[in-house]
C-alpha positions as a LaTeX table, in Angstrom:
\begin{tabular}{lrrr}
\hline
Residue & $x$ (\AA) & $y$ (\AA) & $z$ (\AA) \\
\hline
Unk1 & 113.76 & 66.72 & 128.91 \\
Unk2 & 112.27 & 70.60 & 129.53 \\
Unk3 & 109.65 & 72.07 & 127.76 \\
Unk4 & 108.43 & 75.62 & 127.32 \\
Unk5 & 105.57 & 77.37 & 125.56 \\
Unk6 & 104.87 & 80.66 & 124.76 \\
Unk7 & 101.79 & 82.16 & 123.62 \\
Unk8 & 101.39 & 85.52 & 121.70 \\
Unk9 & 97.61 & 85.63 & 121.09 \\
Unk10 & 96.05 & 89.19 & 121.27 \\
Unk11 & 92.04 & 88.35 & 122.09 \\
Unk12 & 91.74 & 92.01 & 122.72 \\
Unk13 & 87.90 & 93.26 & 121.64 \\
Unk14 & 87.39 & 95.00 & 118.10 \\
Unk15 & 87.28 & 98.67 & 118.66 \\
Unk16 & 84.25 & 100.24 & 118.09 \\
Unk17 & 85.59 & 102.70 & 115.65 \\
Unk18 & 87.38 & 99.81 & 113.24 \\
Unk19 & 83.53 & 97.66 & 113.67 \\
Unk20 & 81.82 & 101.38 & 112.04 \\
Unk21 & 84.51 & 101.39 & 109.43 \\
Unk22 & 84.10 & 98.03 & 108.36 \\
Unk23 & 80.65 & 98.23 & 108.42 \\
Unk24 & 80.19 & 101.59 & 106.56 \\
Unk25 & 83.18 & 100.32 & 104.09 \\
Unk26 & 81.58 & 97.03 & 103.12 \\
Unk27 & 78.05 & 98.62 & 102.86 \\
Unk28 & 78.92 & 101.54 & 100.62 \\
Unk29 & 80.37 & 98.97 & 98.48 \\
Unk30 & 77.68 & 96.81 & 98.22 \\
Unk31 & 75.71 & 99.56 & 97.09 \\
Unk32 & 78.37 & 100.85 & 94.68 \\
Unk33 & 78.36 & 96.85 & 92.88 \\
Unk34 & 74.83 & 97.17 & 92.89 \\
Unk35 & 74.68 & 100.67 & 91.31 \\
Unk36 & 77.68 & 99.47 & 88.45 \\
Unk37 & 76.22 & 96.45 & 87.34 \\
Unk38 & 72.63 & 98.25 & 87.18 \\
Unk39 & 74.06 & 101.17 & 85.29 \\
Unk40 & 76.93 & 99.08 & 83.51 \\
Unk41 & 73.58 & 97.03 & 81.71 \\
Unk42 & 71.94 & 99.98 & 81.01 \\
Unk43 & 74.99 & 101.69 & 79.04 \\
Unk44 & 76.22 & 98.75 & 77.77 \\
Unk45 & 79.78 & 99.42 & 79.26 \\
Unk46 & 81.84 & 96.20 & 80.06 \\
Unk47 & 84.28 & 98.27 & 81.98 \\
Unk48 & 81.31 & 99.21 & 84.54 \\
Unk49 & 80.72 & 95.59 & 84.64 \\
Unk50 & 84.48 & 94.80 & 85.08 \\
Unk51 & 84.89 & 97.40 & 88.13 \\
Unk52 & 81.64 & 96.08 & 89.76 \\
Unk53 & 83.64 & 92.72 & 89.81 \\
Unk54 & 86.51 & 94.44 & 91.35 \\
Unk55 & 84.45 & 96.36 & 93.78 \\
Unk56 & 82.61 & 93.12 & 94.93 \\
Unk57 & 85.93 & 91.67 & 95.88 \\
Unk58 & 86.54 & 94.48 & 98.06 \\
Unk59 & 82.93 & 93.44 & 99.61 \\
Unk60 & 84.78 & 90.27 & 100.16 \\
Unk61 & 88.19 & 91.37 & 101.18 \\
Unk62 & 86.46 & 93.78 & 103.75 \\
Unk63 & 84.53 & 90.72 & 105.22 \\
Unk64 & 87.51 & 88.83 & 105.60 \\
Unk65 & 89.51 & 91.34 & 107.17 \\
Unk66 & 86.85 & 91.97 & 109.73 \\
Unk67 & 86.06 & 88.41 & 110.36 \\
Unk68 & 89.92 & 87.44 & 111.14 \\
Unk69 & 89.62 & 90.46 & 113.34 \\
Unk70 & 86.43 & 89.27 & 114.97 \\
Unk71 & 87.66 & 85.73 & 114.78 \\
Unk72 & 90.73 & 86.50 & 116.95 \\
Unk73 & 88.40 & 87.23 & 119.97 \\
Unk74 & 87.47 & 83.42 & 120.00 \\
Unk75 & 89.03 & 81.22 & 122.49 \\
Unk76 & 90.26 & 77.84 & 121.48 \\
Unk77 & 88.60 & 74.83 & 122.29 \\
Unk78 & 89.21 & 71.19 & 123.09 \\
Unk79 & 88.87 & 70.55 & 119.53 \\
Unk80 & 89.99 & 73.57 & 117.95 \\
Unk81 & 92.93 & 74.23 & 120.07 \\
Unk82 & 94.63 & 76.51 & 117.73 \\
Unk83 & 91.23 & 78.50 & 117.53 \\
Unk84 & 89.42 & 79.35 & 114.34 \\
Unk85 & 91.86 & 81.79 & 112.87 \\
Unk86 & 92.91 & 79.30 & 110.01 \\
Unk87 & 89.31 & 80.11 & 108.45 \\
Unk88 & 90.55 & 83.31 & 107.11 \\
Unk89 & 93.16 & 81.34 & 104.91 \\
Unk90 & 89.97 & 78.95 & 103.78 \\
Unk91 & 88.47 & 82.33 & 102.94 \\
Unk92 & 91.00 & 83.94 & 100.91 \\
Unk93 & 90.80 & 80.45 & 98.81 \\
Unk94 & 87.52 & 80.83 & 98.39 \\
Unk95 & 87.80 & 84.81 & 97.59 \\
Unk96 & 90.44 & 84.64 & 94.99 \\
Unk97 & 89.11 & 81.38 & 93.05 \\
Unk98 & 85.96 & 83.49 & 92.92 \\
Unk99 & 87.45 & 86.33 & 91.48 \\
Unk100 & 89.45 & 84.69 & 88.89 \\
Unk101 & 86.01 & 82.91 & 87.67 \\
Unk102 & 84.38 & 85.96 & 87.54 \\
Unk103 & 87.32 & 87.70 & 85.70 \\
Unk104 & 87.30 & 85.00 & 83.08 \\
Unk105 & 83.43 & 85.77 & 82.20 \\
Unk106 & 84.24 & 89.72 & 81.72 \\
Unk107 & 87.15 & 88.69 & 79.46 \\
Unk108 & 85.14 & 86.47 & 76.92 \\
Unk109 & 82.35 & 89.58 & 77.02 \\
Unk110 & 84.87 & 92.25 & 76.40 \\
Unk111 & 86.52 & 90.26 & 73.61 \\
Unk112 & 83.21 & 89.61 & 71.95 \\
Unk113 & 82.51 & 93.37 & 72.28 \\
Unk114 & 85.70 & 94.24 & 70.38 \\
Unk115 & 84.62 & 92.01 & 67.53 \\
Unk116 & 81.27 & 93.47 & 67.68 \\
Unk117 & 81.52 & 97.05 & 69.41 \\
Unk118 & 77.84 & 98.76 & 70.56 \\
Unk119 & 77.03 & 101.86 & 71.26 \\
Unk120 & 77.92 & 103.00 & 75.22 \\
Unk121 & 76.69 & 105.71 & 76.97 \\
Unk122 & 80.38 & 107.28 & 78.24 \\
Unk123 & 78.27 & 109.95 & 80.14 \\
Unk124 & 76.99 & 107.14 & 82.68 \\
Unk125 & 80.09 & 105.67 & 82.91 \\
Unk126 & 81.68 & 108.50 & 83.76 \\
Unk127 & 79.45 & 109.75 & 86.49 \\
Unk128 & 79.35 & 106.00 & 88.11 \\
Unk129 & 82.87 & 105.74 & 87.78 \\
Unk130 & 83.58 & 109.10 & 89.67 \\
Unk131 & 81.10 & 107.88 & 92.28 \\
Unk132 & 83.00 & 104.71 & 92.75 \\
Unk133 & 86.46 & 106.87 & 93.24 \\
Unk134 & 84.50 & 108.24 & 96.09 \\
Unk135 & 83.05 & 105.64 & 97.79 \\
Unk136 & 86.71 & 103.34 & 97.48 \\
Unk137 & 88.51 & 106.52 & 98.60 \\
Unk138 & 86.39 & 107.30 & 101.76 \\
Unk139 & 86.49 & 103.76 & 102.39 \\
Unk140 & 90.23 & 103.62 & 102.41 \\
Unk141 & 90.12 & 106.75 & 104.86 \\
Unk142 & 88.37 & 105.70 & 107.45 \\
Unk143 & 90.87 & 102.73 & 107.66 \\
Unk144 & 93.61 & 104.93 & 107.50 \\
Unk145 & 94.65 & 104.57 & 111.23 \\
Unk146 & 94.66 & 100.98 & 111.65 \\
Unk147 & 97.08 & 100.26 & 108.89 \\
Unk148 & 99.68 & 98.43 & 111.39 \\
Unk149 & 97.16 & 95.81 & 111.57 \\
Unk150 & 97.95 & 93.29 & 108.41 \\
Unk151 & 94.42 & 92.48 & 107.77 \\
Unk152 & 93.31 & 95.88 & 107.77 \\
Unk153 & 96.58 & 97.14 & 105.71 \\
Unk154 & 95.53 & 94.66 & 102.86 \\
Unk155 & 91.77 & 96.06 & 103.03 \\
Unk156 & 93.48 & 99.58 & 103.06 \\
Unk157 & 95.74 & 99.13 & 100.06 \\
Unk158 & 92.79 & 97.13 & 98.20 \\
Unk159 & 90.65 & 100.18 & 98.42 \\
Unk160 & 93.34 & 102.55 & 97.32 \\
Unk161 & 93.73 & 100.48 & 94.27 \\
Unk162 & 90.17 & 99.94 & 93.34 \\
Unk163 & 90.18 & 103.68 & 93.55 \\
Unk164 & 92.68 & 103.50 & 90.71 \\
Unk165 & 91.02 & 101.12 & 88.55 \\
Unk166 & 87.73 & 103.15 & 88.70 \\
Unk167 & 90.17 & 106.16 & 87.64 \\
Unk168 & 90.83 & 104.47 & 84.78 \\
Unk169 & 87.25 & 103.30 & 83.92 \\
Unk170 & 86.43 & 107.31 & 84.34 \\
Unk171 & 89.45 & 108.17 & 81.65 \\
Unk172 & 88.13 & 105.36 & 79.34 \\
Unk173 & 84.50 & 107.12 & 79.50 \\
Unk174 & 86.35 & 110.37 & 78.80 \\
Unk175 & 88.17 & 109.11 & 75.87 \\
Unk176 & 85.01 & 107.35 & 74.34 \\
Unk177 & 83.08 & 110.77 & 74.98 \\
Unk178 & 85.73 & 112.82 & 72.88 \\
Unk179 & 86.38 & 110.11 & 70.36 \\
Unk180 & 83.27 & 108.01 & 69.76 \\
Unk181 & 85.87 & 104.55 & 70.04 \\
Unk182 & 83.48 & 102.30 & 71.38 \\
Unk183 & 86.08 & 99.75 & 71.31 \\
Unk184 & 87.84 & 101.74 & 74.46 \\
Unk185 & 85.35 & 100.34 & 77.14 \\
Unk186 & 86.05 & 96.65 & 76.61 \\
Unk187 & 89.77 & 97.20 & 75.88 \\
Unk188 & 89.78 & 99.07 & 79.29 \\
Unk189 & 87.27 & 96.17 & 81.10 \\
Unk190 & 90.41 & 93.80 & 79.67 \\
Unk191 & 92.97 & 96.09 & 81.51 \\
Unk192 & 91.02 & 96.21 & 84.75 \\
Unk193 & 90.64 & 92.35 & 84.52 \\
Unk194 & 94.23 & 91.93 & 84.09 \\
Unk195 & 95.13 & 94.14 & 87.42 \\
Unk196 & 92.25 & 91.59 & 89.22 \\
Unk197 & 93.93 & 88.88 & 88.04 \\
Unk198 & 97.48 & 90.29 & 88.89 \\
Unk199 & 96.36 & 90.87 & 92.56 \\
Unk200 & 94.18 & 87.57 & 92.95 \\
Unk201 & 97.01 & 85.42 & 91.96 \\
Unk202 & 98.97 & 86.84 & 94.68 \\
Unk203 & 96.22 & 86.16 & 96.81 \\
Unk204 & 96.06 & 82.73 & 95.92 \\
Unk205 & 99.44 & 81.87 & 96.20 \\
Unk206 & 99.80 & 83.27 & 99.47 \\
Unk207 & 96.69 & 81.70 & 100.81 \\
Unk208 & 97.80 & 77.99 & 99.27 \\
Unk209 & 100.90 & 78.10 & 100.84 \\
Unk210 & 99.28 & 79.17 & 104.31 \\
Unk211 & 97.25 & 76.34 & 103.87 \\
Unk212 & 100.13 & 74.05 & 103.28 \\
Unk213 & 101.84 & 75.52 & 106.24 \\
Unk214 & 104.91 & 77.39 & 104.54 \\
Unk215 & 107.11 & 79.42 & 106.23 \\
Unk216 & 105.47 & 83.24 & 105.69 \\
Unk217 & 107.24 & 85.31 & 103.36 \\
Unk218 & 108.21 & 87.30 & 106.03 \\
Unk219 & 110.41 & 85.15 & 107.74 \\
Unk220 & 113.72 & 83.93 & 106.84 \\
Unk221 & 113.97 & 80.49 & 108.17 \\
Unk222 & 117.85 & 80.50 & 107.59 \\
Unk223 & 118.09 & 83.29 & 109.82 \\
Unk224 & 115.79 & 81.67 & 112.61 \\
Unk225 & 117.68 & 78.62 & 112.43 \\
Unk226 & 121.24 & 80.76 & 112.79 \\
Unk227 & 119.47 & 82.65 & 115.92 \\
Unk228 & 118.77 & 79.22 & 117.64 \\
Unk229 & 121.59 & 77.32 & 117.01 \\
Unk230 & 123.81 & 80.31 & 118.44 \\
Unk231 & 122.25 & 80.39 & 121.86 \\
Unk232 & 124.20 & 79.68 & 124.65 \\
Unk233 & 124.25 & 75.82 & 125.60 \\
Unk234 & 122.94 & 75.04 & 122.54 \\
Unk235 & 125.14 & 72.71 & 120.67 \\
Unk236 & 122.64 & 71.79 & 117.82 \\
Unk237 & 118.97 & 72.23 & 117.10 \\
Unk238 & 116.16 & 69.75 & 115.12 \\
Unk239 & 112.48 & 69.35 & 114.05 \\
Unk240 & 112.20 & 72.93 & 113.66 \\
Unk241 & 108.79 & 73.98 & 112.57 \\
Unk242 & 107.24 & 77.64 & 111.57 \\
Unk243 & 104.13 & 78.07 & 110.35 \\
Unk244 & 101.03 & 80.46 & 110.19 \\
Unk245 & 98.40 & 79.82 & 112.50 \\
Unk246 & 96.04 & 82.23 & 110.35 \\
Unk247 & 97.07 & 85.55 & 108.76 \\
Unk248 & 97.95 & 87.76 & 111.59 \\
Unk249 & 99.63 & 84.92 & 113.85 \\
Unk250 & 102.97 & 82.83 & 113.21 \\
Unk251 & 103.57 & 79.70 & 115.55 \\
Unk252 & 107.09 & 77.72 & 115.95 \\
Unk253 & 108.31 & 74.77 & 117.27 \\
Unk254 & 111.85 & 73.48 & 117.84 \\
Unk255 & 114.05 & 70.89 & 119.84 \\
Unk256 & 117.10 & 72.56 & 121.28 \\
Unk257 & 119.91 & 69.69 & 122.45 \\
Unk258 & 121.74 & 71.51 & 125.18 \\
Unk259 & 124.26 & 68.77 & 126.99 \\
Unk260 & 124.94 & 70.89 & 129.90 \\
Unk261 & 121.49 & 70.66 & 131.21 \\
Unk262 & 118.08 & 72.07 & 130.68 \\
Unk263 & 117.61 & 75.76 & 130.74 \\
Unk264 & 115.49 & 77.51 & 133.18 \\
Unk265 & 111.94 & 79.04 & 132.55 \\
Unk266 & 114.02 & 82.78 & 132.17 \\
Unk267 & 115.94 & 81.39 & 129.12 \\
Unk268 & 112.67 & 80.05 & 127.47 \\
Unk269 & 110.95 & 83.16 & 128.19 \\
Unk270 & 113.84 & 85.01 & 126.97 \\
Unk271 & 113.97 & 83.46 & 123.86 \\
Unk272 & 110.48 & 83.39 & 123.13 \\
Unk273 & 110.29 & 87.19 & 123.68 \\
Unk274 & 113.43 & 87.90 & 121.04 \\
Unk275 & 111.56 & 85.43 & 118.46 \\
Unk276 & 108.46 & 87.91 & 118.94 \\
Unk277 & 110.66 & 90.99 & 118.24 \\
Unk278 & 113.11 & 89.85 & 116.17 \\
Unk279 & 110.89 & 87.64 & 113.67 \\
Unk280 & 107.39 & 88.48 & 114.60 \\
Unk281 & 106.94 & 84.85 & 115.89 \\
Unk282 & 104.24 & 85.30 & 118.37 \\
Unk283 & 103.25 & 81.50 & 119.31 \\
Unk284 & 106.56 & 79.50 & 120.16 \\
Unk285 & 107.33 & 75.78 & 121.77 \\
Unk286 & 110.95 & 74.83 & 122.55 \\
Unk287 & 111.67 & 71.61 & 124.01 \\
Unk288 & 114.95 & 70.83 & 125.37 \\
Unk289 & 117.22 & 67.86 & 125.20 \\
Unk290 & 120.54 & 66.63 & 126.38 \\
Unk291 & 121.43 & 64.72 & 123.47 \\
Unk292 & 123.53 & 61.97 & 125.59 \\
Unk293 & 120.53 & 59.59 & 125.72 \\
Unk294 & 119.02 & 57.94 & 122.71 \\
Unk295 & 118.66 & 60.31 & 119.84 \\
Unk296 & 115.20 & 61.80 & 119.36 \\
Unk297 & 113.08 & 60.17 & 117.08 \\
Unk298 & 112.28 & 63.50 & 115.61 \\
Unk299 & 115.87 & 64.84 & 114.26 \\
Unk300 & 116.23 & 63.28 & 111.21 \\
Unk301 & 115.42 & 66.00 & 108.56 \\
Unk302 & 113.22 & 63.81 & 106.62 \\
Unk303 & 111.31 & 62.90 & 109.54 \\
Unk304 & 108.38 & 65.33 & 110.33 \\
\hline
\end{tabular}
């Protein structure tokens, strides 16, 4: 039996300018969260507190993305043979769970404020929301040239969406100043909370799927199976597994039944290269079998 393993790891150092971009973005968002909490309490604005919760999610998201890039530099060990890439999945689960709990608390307070409206300093809300728009937009601009990386692109889109959410808070403040409707502030906070839940739910679903080694949504397993079964000399395949090593790497293992003989290294290298370019699978392990001996114990579909 022949076996070939091909690694698509990238252990390149994180560029200094990207380190700076993440550091500046995190520092600005931490300052923004502190300001929004302080002014939210001072102005009696649940909307500002809700936006502070969302921007705290930015801090966690940026730390997650930055940490994933830093972890990609660490080599595997004898105990952690895939390295520490899967820690980003655990971080996403913790991040999503925390945001849902925080959002629930905000919604409960907003509902109470709708039932018992209290004065809100609309001018303060507008000022702080405008600052939030500038900070989130600037932080996104710092990451604009690194969007080819999945983690960085996720952080970029999160920052852009938060700028839009802060715009909603600003509009709510303008309506409050114009009409004096204090209930607008908690209603806006509930709207922001729904946006947080919507985005966080997707994060949690994806993190749970990743933690269960589900096939990444970017890959159609039927297409991968079809490709491998169509290879020259292959009569059937089995024990096909596709799973995420972390948030940026995908692995595959498969047995190829090739009665005419085991393939050479060039064949295995070509297949691994095509799996990388066609499907984005960078860590491939293929095993060839003649199929004329005792059947492989892993061939039945119910066997893992």
